[in-house]
C-alpha positions in Angstrom: 97.4 93.8 83.0 99.4 90.8 83.0 102.0 91.2 80.1 101.7 90.0 76.4 105.7 89.0 77.2 108.1 90.4 79.8 111.6 89.9 78.6 114.0 89.7 81.9 117.5 90.7 81.5 119.9 89.6 83.6 123.9 88.8 84.2 124.9 85.4 83.6 126.2 84.8 86.5 123.1 85.0 88.2 121.2 82.6 86.2 120.0 80.2 88.9 118.4 83.3 90.7 117.2 84.5 87.6 116.1 81.1 86.0 113.2 81.2 89.2 111.8 84.3 88.9 111.3 83.2 85.0 109.5 79.9 85.8 107.9 81.7 89.1 106.1 84.2 86.5 105.6 81.4 83.8 103.5 79.3 86.8 101.2 81.9 87.2 100.1 83.0 83.8 102.9 85.4 82.9 104.8 84.6 79.2 108.6 85.7 80.1 111.1 85.5 77.3 114.4 84.7 79.0 117.5 84.0 77.0 118.4 80.3 79.0 115.1 78.6 77.6 114.5 81.1 74.3 117.7 81.1 72.8 118.8 77.3 70.3 121.9 76.5 68.8 123.3 77.7 65.2 120.3 80.8 65.7 122.0 84.4 65.9 121.1 85.0 69.3 121.7 88.5 68.7 118.7 88.9 66.5 117.2 86.9 68.5 117.4 89.0 71.5 116.9 91.9 69.1 113.9 90.8 68.4 112.4 89.8 71.6 113.2 93.2 73.0 111.4 94.8 70.3 108.2 92.6 70.5 108.2 92.5 74.8 105.8 94.9 76.1 107.5 94.7 79.6 110.8 94.7 80.5 112.4 93.4 83.8 115.8 93.4 85.3 117.5 91.5 87.6 120.1 93.3 89.8 122.9 92.6 91.0 126.3 94.2 91.6 126.7 91.3 88.8 124.8 93.0 86.5 126.0 96.4 87.3 129.2 94.8 85.0 127.1 93.5 83.1 128.0 95.1 79.3 124.5 92.8 78.1 122.3 94.1 80.6 122.9 97.7 80.8 122.3 97.4 76.1 119.4 95.9 77.7 118.3 98.1 79.9 119.0 101.5 77.7 117.4 99.9 75.0 114.6 99.4 77.0 114.4 102.7 78.8 114.4 104.8 75.7 111.5 102.8 74.3 107.6 104.9 74.9 105.7 102.0 75.3 107.5 100.8 78.2 107.1 103.5 80.3 105.9 102.6 83.5 106.5 98.9 82.3 110.6 98.5 83.2 110.7 96.5 86.5 113.9 96.6 88.4 114.4 93.5 90.4 116.5 93.8 93.6 118.5 90.4 93.6 121.3 91.5 96.0 122.3 94.6 97.4 124.2 97.1 94.7 124.7 100.8 93.3 121.8 101.3 90.9 123.8 104.3 90.0 126.5 102.4 88.4 123.9 101.1 86.1 121.0 104.3 85.1 120.4 106.8 87.1 117.1 107.0 85.7 116.7 103.4 87.9 116.9 105.8 90.7 113.5 107.2 90.0 111.2 103.3 89.9 110.0 101.4 92.1 112.1 98.0 92.5 110.9 94.9 93.5 113.4 94.0 96.5 114.3 89.8 97.0 116.4 90.5 99.5 114.3 89.7 102.6 113.5 86.4 101.0 112.4 85.1 97.7 108.6 84.2 98.7 108.3 88.3 99.7 109.9 89.1 96.2 107.8 86.6 94.3 104.4 88.3 95.4 105.5 92.3 95.1 106.9 91.2 91.8 103.4 89.9 91.3 101.1 91.6 92.8 102.3 94.2 89.8 99.8 92.3 87.6 97.4 91.9 90.8 98.2 88.1 90.5 97.4 86.7 94.1 101.0 84.9 95.4 100.2 82.6 98.6 102.8 83.2 101.2 103.0 80.0 103.5 
């Protein structure tokens, strides 16, 4: 089942990669809540972020050495892990090799989508979660 809305958590230093993932998901019909495109001036971004976390029915987290040190990635992930509605709906996205145990030991038991071989292969594997074909050519 395609998400009603997927929350995409990432370290701000990984914004180029996260933007490419968000744009690809949207292109294939997956609605994505992604802070750089949803937060606008004069909004209380804490409130907007919290409302999105409560509303989204899927959660994806971009994993990299930078995300391991991001306080916000850690907070968002810990919130998602406590939500039973997100059981089997948390998608770790491996962007750069890193020690997942430093972010959450729980992630070690979840199959991640590996983007390290290639972006296209990662997109194909990510979209397969929702039975969406991604042509690799």
